[in-house]
Every structure is written in C-alpha cells, then in structure tokens.
C-alpha positions in Angstrom: 13.1 14.5 79.8 15.4 16.6 78.0 16.6 13.5 75.7 12.5 13.1 75.2 11.9 16.7 73.9 15.4 16.0 71.5 13.6 12.9 70.2 10.5 14.4 69.6 11.8 17.8 67.6 14.3 15.0 65.5 10.8 13.2 64.7 8.8 16.1 64.0 11.7 17.4 61.6 12.1 14.4 59.7 8.5 14.0 59.5 8.4 17.6 57.9 11.1 16.7 55.5 9.1 13.7 54.2 6.2 16.2 53.9 7.9 18.8 51.7 9.4 15.9 49.5 6.1 14.0 48.8 4.1 17.5 48.2 7.0 18.7 46.2 6.0 19.5 42.7 7.8 17.2 40.3 9.5 18.8 37.5 7.8 18.5 34.1 10.1 17.3 31.3 10.1 20.1 28.7 8.2 19.5 25.4 10.9 20.7 22.6 10.0 21.3 19.1 13.2 20.1 17.8 16.5 21.7 16.7 16.7 25.3 17.1 16.7 27.1 14.1 20.7 28.6 13.0 19.3 31.5 10.9 15.9 33.7 10.5 15.2 32.4 6.9 11.3 31.6 7.0 8.8 30.9 4.1 5.3 32.1 3.7 3.0 29.7 2.5 -0.4 31.6 1.2 -3.3 29.8 -0.2 -6.0 32.1 -2.0 -9.4 30.9 -2.6 -10.9 32.5 -6.1 -14.2 33.0 -6.9 -15.1 30.3 -9.6 -16.5 32.6 -12.1 -13.0 34.7 -12.1 -10.9 32.2 -11.7 -9.3 33.0 -15.4 -9.3 36.6 -14.5 -7.3 36.6 -11.6 -4.6 34.3 -13.2 -4.4 36.9 -16.0 -4.0 39.8 -14.0 -1.6 38.1 -11.4 0.5 37.1 -14.7 0.2 41.1 -15.8 1.3 42.4 -12.7 3.4 39.8 -10.5 6.4 41.8 -11.4 5.1 44.8 -9.2 5.1 42.3 -5.9 8.4 40.2 -7.0 10.4 43.4 -7.0 10.1 43.6 -3.1 10.8 39.9 -2.2 11.7 36.4 -3.3 8.9 34.6 -5.0 9.7 30.5 -4.7 7.0 29.4 -7.1 3.0 29.9 -7.6 1.0 27.4 -8.5 -2.7 26.7 -9.3 -4.5 23.8 -7.6 -5.7 21.2 -10.3 -6.8 18.4 -7.7 -7.5 18.0 -3.8 -9.3 22.1 -3.9 -11.0 24.0 -6.8 -10.5 27.5 -7.6 -7.1 27.9 -5.5 -3.8 28.8 -6.1 -0.9 28.4 -3.8 2.5 30.2 -3.6 5.5 30.4 -1.5 7.5 33.6 -0.5 10.8 33.5 0.9 12.1 36.2 3.9 15.4 36.5 5.7 13.5 37.1 9.0 10.7 38.9 10.4 11.8 42.5 10.1 12.2 41.9 6.3 8.7 40.8 5.6 7.4 43.6 7.8 9.1 46.3 5.6 8.2 44.9 2.8 4.6 45.1 3.5 4.8 48.4 4.9 6.6 49.3 1.1 3.5 47.8 -0.7 1.0 49.3 1.4 2.4 52.4 -0.3 2.9 51.6 -3.5 0.4 53.3 -5.9 1.2 51.2 -8.6 0.7 47.7 -6.5 -2.6 49.1 -5.0 -4.0 50.6 -7.9 -3.3 47.8 -10.9 -3.5 44.9 -8.9 -4.9 44.7 -5.3 -7.6 47.0 -6.0 -8.6 44.6 -8.5 -7.2 41.1 -7.6 -9.0 41.3 -3.9 -12.6 41.5 -4.8 -12.0 38.1 -7.1 -11.2 36.5 -3.9 -13.3 34.6 -1.5 -11.1 34.3 1.1 -6.9 33.9 1.8 -5.0 32.0 4.1 -1.2 32.1 5.0 1.0 29.9 6.9 4.7 30.6 8.1 7.0 27.8 8.1 10.6 26.8 8.3 12.6 24.2 6.6 13.2 21.2 8.9 17.2 20.7 9.7 17.5 18.3 6.8 15.7 20.0 4.2 16.9 22.4 1.5 14.9 23.9 -1.3 15.7 21.8 -4.3 14.5 23.0 -7.4 13.1 20.3 -10.0 15.8 18.7 -12.5 13.6 20.1 -15.5 10.7 22.6 -16.4 7.5 21.3 -16.4 5.5 18.4 -14.9 3.3 18.5 -11.6 3.8 19.4 -8.0 1.9 17.7 -5.1 1.8 19.3 -2.0 1.3 16.5 0.8 0.6 18.4 4.3 0.8 16.1 7.4 -0.8 17.1 10.7 1.6 15.3 13.3 1.4 14.4 17.1 2.5 17.3 19.3 6.1 17.5 20.0 7.5 18.5 17.2 10.9 17.2 15.2 12.3 15.7 18.4 9.4 13.3 18.4 8.9 12.4 15.1 11.6 14.1 12.9 13.5 10.8 12.5 10.7 8.5 11.4 9.7 11.3 9.2 12.8 11.9 7.8 13.3 8.1 6.9 9.9 8.2 5.1 11.0 11.0 3.1 14.4 9.4 2.6 13.2 6.1 1.4 11.3 7.7 -1.4 14.2 10.3 -2.1 16.9 7.9 -1.9 15.2 5.1 -4.2 14.5 7.4 -7.1 10.8 7.3 -6.5 10.1 11.1 -6.1 12.0 14.6 -6.2 11.6 16.4 -2.9 11.3 20.3 -3.5 11.5 21.2 0.1 10.3 19.8 4.0 8.5 22.6 5.7 7.5 22.6 9.3 4.9 25.3 10.3 5.8 28.2 12.8 2.5 29.9 12.8 -0.8 28.9 11.6 -2.0 25.0 12.5 0.8 23.7 14.8 2.6 20.5 14.2 1.7 20.3 10.6 4.5 19.3 7.9 4.5 20.2 4.2 6.3 18.2 1.8 6.3 19.8 -1.9 7.1 17.0 -4.6 7.8 16.9 -8.0 6.8 14.4 -10.8 6.9 14.6 -14.7 3.6 14.2 -14.6 0.4 13.0 -13.0 0.5 9.5 -14.6 4.3 9.5 -13.8 3.1 9.9 -10.1 0.5 7.5 -10.4 3.1 4.6 -11.7 5.6 5.6 -8.9 3.0 5.3 -6.2 1.9 1.5 -7.4 5.5 0.7 -7.5 7.0 2.1 -4.2 3.9 0.5 -2.4 5.3 -2.5 -2.9 8.7 -2.1 -1.7 9.4 -3.2 1.7 12.0 -0.4 2.6 9.2 2.4 1.8 6.4 0.3 3.6 8.7 -0.3 6.8 9.8 3.4 7.0 6.2 5.2 6.1 4.6 2.5 9.1 7.0 3.8 11.7 6.2 7.4 10.6 2.5 6.8 10.9 2.5 6.1 14.5 3.1 9.8 14.9 0.3 10.7 12.0 -2.8 12.4 13.0 -4.1 13.2 9.4 -2.9 14.1 6.1 -4.2 15.8 2.9 -2.7 16.5 -0.6 -3.4 18.5 -3.4 -1.8 18.3 -7.1 -0.9 21.5 -8.7 0.4 23.0 -12.1 3.1 25.6 -12.0 1.5 29.1 -13.3 3.6 30.9 -16.5 4.9 33.3 -14.3 6.1 30.8 -11.5 9.9 30.8 -10.9 10.1 27.3 -10.1 8.2 25.2 -13.0 
C-alpha cells in the first residue's frame, strides 16, 4: 500500500510539472528599434501650412525676422515646397538634447521681440503646423551639398514596424547604391522618434529638377539600384516625396 501511494505521488508530481510547462507563458522576443543612440542630439522637422494668399507675406516676414529665432538654436535648413505640396515650408532644427529644446522654448516664450515682431504676425498666416522629432540613422550624418543652389527632395518612407534592426541593412543598401554610384547626394537620413512612427526621411540634393529627372531615368536601368531597391521595398508600407527650394535665409542652400 505504501509503495502504491508513493507511485501515485510521483505520478501526480510529474503530471503537475508537465501541466506547468505546457501552460507557462512563452517568452516573447523583444521588438528592438535598432542600435541605441550614442548621444542625445536630435533633429526637429517642422512643416508649416500657409494660407495661400499669404504665402509671399509669410516668407518675407520670416526672411526679415528669422535672426530672432536662430539666436537661440541651430537652424539646419529652411525650404519652400514646390512640388508634392502647395503653400508649405519645411525646416530642420538641431538640438543637443530635450533639455536644450525646453530651455530654448521657454526663453522664446519670454522674448518680447520674437513674440511682437514675428509670432504675433506669422501665426495668423498659417492654417496648421506639424512637427516630428527624429534621429539620424547610425550610418548617416549631415552632409552639406557640394555647392549652393539646386533643389532638395524630401522622400518619406513608411516602413513596417520593427525599426532599423529589421529593415536597416536593406534600406542602407538602397541609399548606398544611389550615393555610391554618384546618382545623388544624401544630406541626411532621419528616423522618427516622435510623430508618425517607423518613418524614415531621406533628404537628397540635386543641381536642378531636370538633373533629378535624368538621374532617375538612368538609375532605373542600373541593375545594382534595382536589386537594392527591390529588397528594401519588401519592408515598405508607403512613401511620398516633396521637391523643395531653399529659402534665401536658409543656412543650407
């Protein structure tokens, strides 16, 4: 009898262990966004939508008063959108960290010259504003165009979730085949942190809109470009672009 009870206890204990293993939650693989940022520097991308009849007035005012704003933080570039959106301006601001941006915003809010001479006049000219916080992808850096003038193309890619660890290698290859083959100059590749997530913005520079058209025609016949783009497209959800001209007061032209 004692032996039978021992056998039943062992069998019961084994069954409990099996049931625990069967019902134990399966660990989920974490979803990483790619290599961690090694520093706090980020770039704020801003888009302002201007009332059509006030577009010229807004650009004139900004040209005259932008120095009140750039006295507080670094402006990378300021562009007027020509194709891919009407009555829009796009600008990029650099910050070393979030504390710096908060300090700049607090200072501007108490700056009577900025408020009276610019904000009070410019804000009624806008229909809406949008901003996005981005980081440069680990393999990109800001590179100014080889010369002033020309046009800039902002291409926005909506990627599948998962971040650079999922699509980074293929996306880098697609950008690299364009820059490495001399087809285009990449100003910077930005990955969204706040705003629409899983977005990548590539800012390209061309000598002219016609040069861009000719380059695209040539590159579409390049097997290296076609192969790299095809692989990257497997992670793509959608994309859009804008062709922009630098404003006269833009640091990057």
